[in-house]
C-alpha positions in Angstrom: 0.0 0.0 -0.1 1.5 3.2 -1.1 -1.0 5.8 0.1 -3.5 6.6 2.8 -6.5 4.3 2.8 -9.8 4.9 4.7 -12.7 2.5 4.3 -15.0 5.4 4.2 -13.6 6.9 1.0 -16.6 5.9 -0.9 -14.9 3.0 -2.8 -17.4 0.1 -3.0 -15.7 -3.2 -2.1 -15.6 -6.0 -4.6 -18.5 -8.7 -4.0 -16.6 -11.2 -6.1 -15.7 -14.3 -4.0 -12.1 -15.1 -3.4 -12.7 -18.5 -2.2 -14.2 -21.8 -3.2 -17.9 -21.7 -2.4 -18.4 -25.5 -2.2 -15.1 -27.2 -2.0 -15.2 -30.8 -2.9 -14.5 -33.0 0.1 -14.2 -36.6 -1.2 -15.5 -39.0 1.1 -13.4 -42.2 1.0 -14.6 -44.6 3.6 -12.2 -47.3 2.5 -9.1 -45.1 2.9 -7.1 -44.9 6.0 -6.4 -41.2 5.9 -8.3 -38.5 4.0 -5.9 -35.4 4.0 -7.0 -31.9 3.6 -3.8 -31.0 1.7 0.0 -31.5 1.4 1.5 -28.9 3.9 5.1 -29.3 3.3 8.4 -31.2 3.6 11.1 -31.4 6.0 14.8 -31.5 4.9 18.1 -32.3 6.7 20.5 -29.8 5.3 24.4 -29.7 5.2 24.6 -26.0 6.2 21.4 -24.5 7.6 22.7 -20.9 7.3 23.5 -21.4 3.7 20.3 -23.3 2.9 18.1 -20.7 4.7 19.6 -18.1 2.5 18.7 -20.0 -0.5 15.1 -20.7 0.5 14.7 -17.0 1.4 16.4 -15.3 -1.5 15.9 -17.5 -4.4 12.8 -19.6 -3.5 11.1 -16.6 -1.7 10.3 -18.3 1.6 10.4 -16.5 4.9 11.1 -17.9 8.3 8.2 -18.1 10.7 9.7 -20.1 13.6 13.2 -21.0 14.7 14.0 -23.6 17.4 15.8 -22.4 20.6 18.8 -24.0 19.7 18.7 -22.5 16.2 19.1 -26.1 14.5 15.5 -26.1 13.0 13.8 -23.4 11.0 10.3 -23.4 9.5 9.4 -21.3 6.5 6.4 -20.2 4.7 5.8 -19.2 1.2 2.9 -16.8 1.9 2.9 -16.6 5.6 -0.1 -19.1 5.9 1.5 -22.5 6.5 4.6 -24.2 7.7 5.5 -25.1 4.1 9.2 -26.4 4.4 11.3 -27.2 7.5 15.0 -27.1 7.4 17.1 -29.1 10.0 20.7 -28.8 10.4 22.2 -32.4 9.4 24.3 -34.3 11.8 26.2 -37.5 11.9 23.0 -39.2 12.8 21.0 -37.5 10.0 22.7 -36.9 6.7 21.3 -34.3 4.4 18.2 -35.3 2.5 14.4 -35.6 2.9 13.2 -36.4 6.4 9.6 -36.5 5.6 6.8 -34.8 3.9 3.5 -33.9 5.6 -0.4 -34.0 5.0 -2.8 -32.2 7.2 -5.2 -34.8 8.2 -7.9 -32.3 9.3 -9.3 -32.3 12.9 -8.1 -34.5 15.7 -11.0 -36.7 15.3 -10.1 -37.2 11.6 -6.6 -37.9 12.5 -7.6 -40.6 15.1 -10.1 -42.1 12.6 -7.2 -42.6 10.1 -5.1 -44.2 12.8 -8.0 -46.7 13.5 -8.4 -47.5 9.9 -4.7 -48.3 9.4 -5.3 -51.6 10.7 -7.7 -52.4 7.8 -4.5 -52.3 5.7 -2.3 -54.2 8.1 -0.3 -51.0 8.5 1.1 -49.7 11.8 2.6 -46.3 12.2 6.3 -46.0 12.5 5.8 -43.5 15.3 3.2 -41.2 16.8 4.5 -38.0 18.3 2.9 -34.9 20.0 5.0 -31.9 18.9 3.0 -29.7 21.2 2.0 -27.7 18.1 0.4 -30.6 16.4 0.0 -34.3 16.9 1.3 -36.6 14.3 1.2 -40.1 12.9 4.2 -41.3 10.8 3.9 -44.1 8.3 6.3 -45.3 5.5 5.1 -45.6 2.0 6.2 -48.5 -0.1 9.5 -46.8 -1.2 10.4 -46.1 2.4 9.6 -42.4 2.4 8.5 -41.2 5.7 4.9 -39.6 5.5 3.5 -37.5 8.3 -0.4 -37.1 8.9 -1.0 -34.5 11.5 -3.5 -32.3 13.1 -2.9 -29.0 14.6 -3.5 -28.6 18.2 -4.3 -25.0 18.7 -6.6 -23.4 16.2 -4.3 -20.6 15.4 -0.8 -22.1 15.2 0.8 -18.8 14.1 -0.5 -17.1 17.2 0.4 -19.9 19.4 4.0 -19.6 18.4 4.0 -15.9 18.6 2.6 -16.0 22.1 5.6 -18.1 23.1 4.0 -21.6 22.6 6.6 -24.6 22.1 7.1 -26.7 19.1 9.1 -29.9 19.6 10.1 -30.5 16.2 11.1 -32.8 14.6 11.1 -34.6 17.8 8.2 -34.7 20.2 6.9 -36.7 23.0 5.5 -40.2 22.1 1.7 -40.3 21.8 -0.5 -43.2 21.8 -3.6 -42.2 19.7 -5.9 -44.9 21.0 -5.3 -44.3 24.7 -8.1 -42.6 26.8 -6.0 -39.4 27.2 -5.3 -38.9 23.4 -7.2 -35.7 23.4 
């Protein structure tokens, strides 16, 4: 915005919708998970500082969260999502893809997906509570780690701005079927 703006200047706002009025939500009762969208990837990188500069200056992302130790940085393309997360590689974790993520919807939808995994003789590799979100990780047929998750607070960005924690990529073990899963 380059000039003064006042909502009472007499300019009539556009009534054109800038959203999908009736989004298609495919019901797939025979599927384990029904993700809302692909939300990003997590990479181990050789030089976090250098990679961060690349993703900021070349790819156009901006950091939205940095771990207290500085070894993990979450980036967003447009400030709306955790689109890509960079983690400093180590002897235990060489540079490469750690996993990619799917928003599974609500916690109930995530738990339903966990229950349905048994229909496919699949078990999660791990389930973690990252404080910011709860995640169920499975391996695809090629061995890629896939995260299905549900955000815990409704407004995760506000949660982080207000000092909320994010234990990522690690977290506390979480048992979805337990009585205290919620």
